[in-house]
C-alpha positions as CSV (number, residue, x, y, z in Angstrom):
1,M,151.0,39.2,98.8
2,F,150.7,38.5,94.8
3,L,154.4,39.0,94.8
4,I,154.7,35.8,97.1
5,D,152.0,33.6,95.1
6,D,154.2,34.3,91.9
7,L,157.5,33.4,93.4
8,L,156.0,30.2,94.9
9,L,154.0,29.4,91.9
10,S,156.8,30.3,89.2
11,P,158.6,26.7,89.2
12,I,155.1,25.8,88.5
13,H,154.6,28.0,86.0
14,G,157.7,27.1,84.1
15,V,156.8,23.7,83.8
16,V,153.7,23.9,82.5
17,W,155.2,26.5,80.0
18,L,158.3,24.1,78.7
19,G,155.3,21.0,78.3
20,R,153.1,23.3,76.2
21,K,156.5,24.3,74.2
22,V,156.9,20.1,73.9
23,Q,153.8,19.3,72.8
24,D,153.8,22.3,69.7
25,A,157.3,20.7,68.6
26,A,155.8,17.1,68.8
27,E,152.8,18.1,66.6
28,E,154.6,20.0,64.2
29,D,156.9,17.3,63.8
30,Q,154.4,15.2,63.4
31,A,152.8,17.3,60.3
32,G,156.0,17.4,58.9
33,E,156.0,13.3,59.2
34,S,152.9,13.7,57.2
35,D,154.2,16.2,54.7
36,R,157.4,13.7,54.1
37,I,155.3,10.5,54.1
38,T,152.8,12.3,51.0
39,A,155.9,13.0,49.1
40,Q,157.4,10.1,49.4
41,L,154.3,8.6,47.8
42,S,154.0,11.0,44.7
43,E,157.4,10.0,44.7
44,L,157.0,6.3,44.4
45,Y,153.5,7.2,42.0
46,M,156.3,8.8,39.6
47,R,158.6,5.8,39.7
48,L,155.8,3.3,38.7
49,E,154.7,5.0,36.0
50,T,158.4,5.7,34.6
51,G,159.1,1.6,35.0
52,Q,161.8,1.9,37.7
53,I,159.7,-0.1,39.7
54,T,157.5,-3.1,39.3
55,E,153.9,-3.1,40.0
56,A,154.8,-5.9,43.5
57,E,157.4,-3.6,44.8
58,F,155.3,-0.4,44.6
59,D,152.4,-2.5,46.6
60,A,154.8,-3.3,49.0
61,Q,156.4,-0.1,49.6
62,E,152.3,2.3,49.0
63,K,151.2,-0.3,52.0
64,A,154.0,0.6,54.3
65,L,154.1,4.5,53.6
66,L,150.2,4.3,54.0
67,D,150.1,2.5,57.0
68,R,152.6,4.8,58.5
69,L,150.3,7.8,57.6
70,D,147.4,6.3,59.2
71,R,149.2,5.8,62.5
72,I,149.8,9.4,62.3
73,Q,146.4,10.3,61.4
74,E,144.5,8.3,64.3
75,T,147.1,10.0,66.8
76,A,146.1,13.5,65.4
77,T,142.6,12.6,65.8
78,R,143.0,11.0,69.1
79,I,144.6,14.1,70.6
80,E,142.2,16.4,69.1
81,A,139.6,14.3,70.6
82,E,141.2,14.8,74.1
83,K,141.5,18.7,73.6
84,K,137.8,19.1,72.8
85,P,135.5,19.3,76.4
86,K,133.4,16.6,77.0
87,K,129.7,17.7,77.7
88,A,127.9,17.1,81.2
89,G,124.6,15.7,81.5
90,K,122.9,13.3,79.2
91,K,120.3,13.7,76.6
92,A,116.9,11.6,76.0
93,P,116.5,10.6,71.9
94,G,115.7,13.8,70.0
95,G,118.0,16.1,72.1
96,K,116.1,17.2,74.8
97,K,116.7,16.5,78.4
98,P,114.8,14.4,80.6
99,S,112.9,16.6,83.8
100,T,113.4,14.9,87.1
101,G,110.7,12.8,86.9
102,R,107.9,14.8,87.7
103,A,105.6,15.8,84.4
104,R,103.0,18.6,84.8
105,S,100.1,18.8,82.5
106,K,98.7,21.8,80.4
107,R,97.0,22.4,83.3
108,G,99.7,22.4,85.7
109,K,98.8,19.3,88.2
110,V,101.9,17.4,88.9
111,H,101.6,13.7,87.3
112,E,104.1,11.8,90.2
113,G,106.6,9.3,88.9
114,E,106.0,10.1,84.9
115,T,108.6,11.6,83.0
116,F,108.2,14.4,80.8
117,I,110.3,15.5,77.7
118,R,110.1,19.4,77.4
119,P,109.3,20.6,74.0
């Protein structure tokens, strides 16, 4: 039975494996792009200090590089947020879960319609 399941599901496992490999390669490329932009910024600062470019040229090129770097970081942040599991259930202010609408006094009596937040 397990052999038949493995044979039938192997194409799906292959597609999932391929998808993970593509995602890993894209993340590596994105990290490499970030490093390249940082190196270009360093080179740009050096060119400004040595007088090879003017302040206006520096500002224009720096803005373009920083915009690209911001887009890369926003994409990475979005991807990380999608990876994190979302928590179920809402909590009341203070981080405590509200009860189902029935509150008990200290003596154990139930008061209908009152909400009680447990300490």
